[in-house]
C-alpha positions in Angstrom: 76.9 -18.8 90.1 74.7 -15.7 90.5 71.6 -15.4 88.2 71.8 -12.7 85.6 69.4 -9.8 86.1 66.5 -9.8 83.7 66.7 -7.4 80.8 64.6 -4.4 81.2 62.0 -4.1 78.3 61.4 -0.6 76.8 57.9 0.8 77.6 55.7 3.8 76.7 57.2 7.0 77.9 55.4 8.6 80.8 54.7 11.9 79.0 52.4 10.1 76.4 49.8 9.5 79.0 49.7 13.2 79.9 49.5 14.2 76.2 46.6 11.9 75.5 44.7 13.3 78.5 45.3 16.8 77.2 44.1 15.9 73.6 40.9 14.3 75.0 40.2 17.4 77.0 40.7 19.7 74.0 38.4 17.6 71.8 35.7 17.7 74.4 36.2 21.5 74.7 35.7 22.1 71.0 32.7 19.7 70.8 31.1 21.8 73.5 31.9 25.0 71.7 30.4 23.6 68.5 27.2 22.5 70.3 26.8 26.0 71.8 27.3 27.8 68.5 24.7 28.5 65.7 25.2 26.9 62.2 24.5 29.1 59.1 22.8 26.8 56.6 23.8 28.8 53.6 27.4 29.0 54.5 27.5 25.3 55.4 25.9 24.4 52.0 28.4 26.7 50.2 31.4 25.2 52.0 30.1 21.7 51.5 29.7 22.4 47.7 33.2 23.8 47.4 34.6 20.8 49.2 32.7 18.4 47.0 34.0 20.2 43.9 37.5 20.1 45.3 37.4 16.4 46.1 35.9 15.6 42.6 32.4 14.5 43.7 30.2 13.7 40.6 27.8 16.6 40.0 25.1 17.4 37.4 26.0 20.1 35.0 22.9 21.8 33.4 23.0 21.9 29.6 22.0 25.1 27.9 21.0 23.3 24.7 20.2 19.7 24.3 22.2 18.2 21.4 20.1 16.8 18.7 20.8 13.9 16.4 19.2 11.6 13.9 17.8 8.2 14.8 15.4 5.8 13.1 13.3 5.7 16.2 13.6 9.0 18.0 13.6 12.4 16.3 15.5 14.0 19.2 18.4 12.8 21.2 18.5 13.4 25.0 21.1 12.3 27.5 18.3 11.0 29.7 17.5 7.3 29.7 15.8 6.3 26.5 12.0 5.9 26.6 10.5 2.6 25.4 9.2 2.5 21.9 5.6 1.8 21.0 6.5 -1.2 18.9 8.5 -3.8 20.9 9.5 -5.7 17.7 10.2 -4.5 14.3 9.3 -7.0 11.6 9.7 -6.9 7.9 6.5 -7.6 5.9 6.0 -8.3 2.2 3.0 -7.8 0.0 2.0 -8.8 -3.5 0.3 -5.4 -4.2 2.3 -3.0 -6.2 2.7 0.5 -4.7 0.6 3.2 -6.4 2.1 6.6 -6.6 -0.5 9.3 -6.2 0.4 12.1 -8.7 -1.4 15.1 -9.9 -3.3 14.3 -13.1 -4.0 16.8 -15.8 -7.7 17.5 -16.7 -7.1 15.7 -20.0 -6.0 12.5 -18.3 -8.9 12.7 -15.9 -11.3 13.2 -18.8 -9.8 10.2 -20.6 -10.1 7.9 -17.6 -13.7 9.0 -17.0 -14.5 8.3 -20.7 -12.8 4.8 -20.5 -14.7 3.9 -17.3 -18.0 5.1 -18.8 -17.4 3.1 -22.0 -16.5 -0.1 -20.0 -19.6 0.2 -17.8 -21.8 0.8 -20.8 -20.6 -2.3 -22.5 -20.9 -4.4 -19.3 -24.5 -3.2 -18.8 -25.5 -4.3 -22.3 -24.2 -7.8 -21.6 -25.9 -7.9 -18.2 -29.3 -6.9 -19.8 -29.0 -9.9 -22.2 -27.9 -12.3 -19.6 -30.1 -11.0 -16.8 -32.0 -14.3 -16.3 -28.9 -16.4 -16.3 -27.2 -14.0 -13.9 -30.1 -14.3 -11.4 -29.9 -18.1 -11.6 -26.2 -18.0 -10.8 -25.2 -19.7 -14.0 -23.3 -16.6 -15.3 -21.4 -13.8 -13.7 -20.2 -10.6 -15.4 -17.1 -8.8 -13.9 -15.3 -5.6 -14.9 -11.6 -5.2 -14.8 -10.9 -1.4 -14.9 -7.1 -1.8 -14.7 -6.8 -3.9 -17.8 -10.0 -2.7 -19.5 -11.6 -6.1 -19.7 -15.0 -7.6 -19.2 -15.1 -11.2 -18.0 -18.2 -13.3 -18.6 -17.8 -16.4 -16.4 -20.0 -19.4 -17.3 -20.4 -21.9 -14.5 -20.6 -25.6 -15.2 -24.1 -25.7 -13.7 -26.7 -25.6 -16.5 -24.2 -25.3 -19.3 -22.3 -28.6 -19.5 -23.1 -32.1 -18.2 -20.5 -33.5 -15.9 -17.4 -34.7 -17.8 -18.8 -33.6 -21.1 -18.2 -30.8 -23.6 -21.8 -30.9 -25.0 -23.7 -27.7 -24.4 -27.2 -27.8 -23.2 -30.0 -26.5 -25.5 -30.9 -23.7 -23.1 -27.4 -22.4 -22.7 -26.8 -22.7 -26.5 -29.7 -20.4 -27.2 -28.3 -18.0 -24.7 -25.0 -17.9 -26.5 -26.8 -17.0 -29.7 -28.2 -13.9 -28.1 -24.8 -13.1 -26.6 -23.2 -13.3 -30.0 -25.4 -10.5 -31.3 -24.2 -8.2 -28.5 -20.5 -9.2 -28.9 -20.7 -8.6 -32.7 -21.4 -4.9 -32.1 -18.7 -4.6 -29.4 -15.1 -4.0 -30.4 -12.1 -5.8 -28.9 -10.6 -9.2 -29.0 -12.5 -12.2 -27.6 -10.8 -15.0 -25.7 -12.6 -18.2 -24.6 -10.8 -20.0 -21.7 -11.8 -23.4 -20.3 -11.0 -24.4 -16.7 -11.4 -27.7 -14.8 -10.8 -28.9 -11.2 -7.8 -30.9 -10.0 -9.5 -34.3 -10.3 -7.9 -36.0 -13.3 -10.1 -37.4 -16.1 -9.3 -40.2 -18.6 -11.9 -41.4 -20.9 -12.1 -42.5 -24.6 -13.1 -39.0 -25.5 -10.8 -37.0 -23.2 -7.3 -38.1 -22.4 -6.8 -35.4 -19.6 -8.3 -32.3 -18.1 -6.5 -30.3 -20.9 -8.6 -32.0 -23.5 -11.8 -31.4 -21.6 -11.1 -27.7 -20.9 -10.0 -27.1 -24.6 -13.1 -28.9 -25.9 -15.5 -26.9 -23.7 -14.0 -23.6 -24.7 -14.0 -24.7 -28.4 -17.7 -25.6 -28.1 -18.6 -22.1 -26.8 -16.5 -20.5 -29.6 -18.3 -22.6 -32.3 -21.7 -21.4 -31.1 -20.6 -17.8 -31.2 -19.3 -18.2 -34.7 -22.3 -20.1 -35.9 -24.4 -17.0 -36.2 -21.9 -15.3 -38.5 -22.0 -12.1 -36.5 -18.7 -12.6 -34.7 -15.6 -12.5 -36.9 -13.3 -15.6 -36.5 -10.2 -13.3 -36.4 -11.4 -11.8 -33.1 -11.6 -15.2 -31.3 -9.0 -17.2 -29.5 -9.6 -20.5 -27.7 -7.6 -21.6 -24.6 -7.7 -24.8 -22.5 -6.0 -24.2 -19.1 -7.2 -27.3 -17.2 -6.6 -26.8 -13.5 -3.7 -24.4 -13.7 -5.7 -21.2 -12.8 -8.3 -22.1 -10.1 -10.5 -19.5 -8.6 -10.4 -21.1 -5.2 -8.5 -24.0 -3.6 -9.8 -27.5 -4.7 -10.4 -28.4 -1.1 -14.1 -29.3 -1.2 -16.9 -30.2 -3.6 -18.3 -26.7 -3.7 -14.8 -25.2 -4.5 -14.2 -27.7 -7.3 -17.6 -26.8 -8.8 -16.5 -23.1 -8.8 -13.3 -24.0 -10.6 -15.1 -25.9 -13.4 -16.0 -23.0 -15.7 -15.6 -21.3 -19.1 -14.7 -17.6 -19.3 -15.3 -15.3 -22.2 -12.9 -12.4 -21.9 -13.6 -9.2 -23.9 -10.4 -7.2 -24.2 -11.2 -3.5 -24.8 -7.8 -2.1 -24.2 -6.9 -1.5 -27.8 -10.3 0.1 -28.8 -10.2 2.3 -25.6 -6.6 3.3 -26.5 -7.7 4.5 -29.9 -10.7 6.2 -28.5 -8.5 7.9 -26.0 -6.1 9.2 -28.7 -9.0 10.6 -30.6 -10.5 12.2 -27.5 -7.1 13.7 -26.6 -6.8 15.2 -30.1 -10.2 16.8 -29.7 -9.4 18.2 -26.3 -6.1 19.6 -27.4 -7.7 21.1 -30.6 -10.4 22.7 -28.5 -7.9 24.1 -26.0 -5.8 25.6 -28.8 -8.8 27.6 -30.0 -9.3 29.1 -26.6 -6.8 31.9 -26.7 -6.5 34.9 -24.4 -8.3 38.0 -25.5 -5.8 40.6 -26.5 -6.9 44.2 -27.0 -4.8 46.3 -29.3 -5.9 50.0 -29.1 -4.4 53.4 -28.9 -2.6 54.4 -25.8 -3.4 57.6 -24.1 0.0 59.2 -23.3 -1.5 61.5 -20.8 -3.0 58.8 -18.6 -0.4 56.2 -19.4 -3.0 53.5 -19.8 -5.1 52.0 -22.6 -8.2 53.8 -23.7 -11.5 52.1 -24.5 -11.4 50.1 -27.8 -13.0 51.9 -30.7 -13.9 50.8 -34.2 -10.3 50.8 -35.3 -9.0 48.5 -32.5 -8.2 44.9 -33.2 -9.4 42.3 -30.7 -8.9 38.5 -30.8 
């Protein structure tokens, strides 16, 4: 049998080769024309900008006014990246101090505060004069509390009481007699407070620190009453043991500071009464100072008041 002729496979038409050569020649021709021509930069930039807008390229739109907003950190809002704050971390803090509002005070209130301060300092200076020697030795300290209008006479254990005892020394007892004369002329309530350290005591005389603190404060009160100058109704005795230490009971020196007896002179009530009397005097003096009113004949021609004569009334 005769072999079958091979099937002819379709190929690329002959005209495609000629067309490709023609396109290549045209591209080279236009490239040469472009290389020989001059490019206008402004027109090129304008055309490129229009094309970028047409194709949706991201662009920066200038804002005529920057929108403002409120923020706890920044006063102004800007679309730019946020700047770092000065404080990296914001922490909440607490304090035991009460906030004080600074308000405008009237002259009357300022005069009352000045008078109260002067009265408190005068009373404290009288006590310091009597206890000058004991203050220099460090046995007694005198402090002023202007907020509560109090004077605190702090009696240290050194030189006043033997250790673990409520018996006063002779030297300190004579000092209390002199103090009683000053306190008799000074108004206000007197409170004697006894304090101890945190070391417990248990003897045949004192069952606990409460007994020791109360006995020491009572011993001081008895000496003040022995002269008869101080009225018993003004006195109050407290034994606080180790409930109100001045410093932490962490060393021998600190425990010695906590063993003390305090005489508190409360001048709040007398100063309040004195302030009320002073306020009445100031208001009475202010009411007397009235404006001078001139009642005289009016000159109709000038349309103003004439000089006051003998018939005019002035007050």
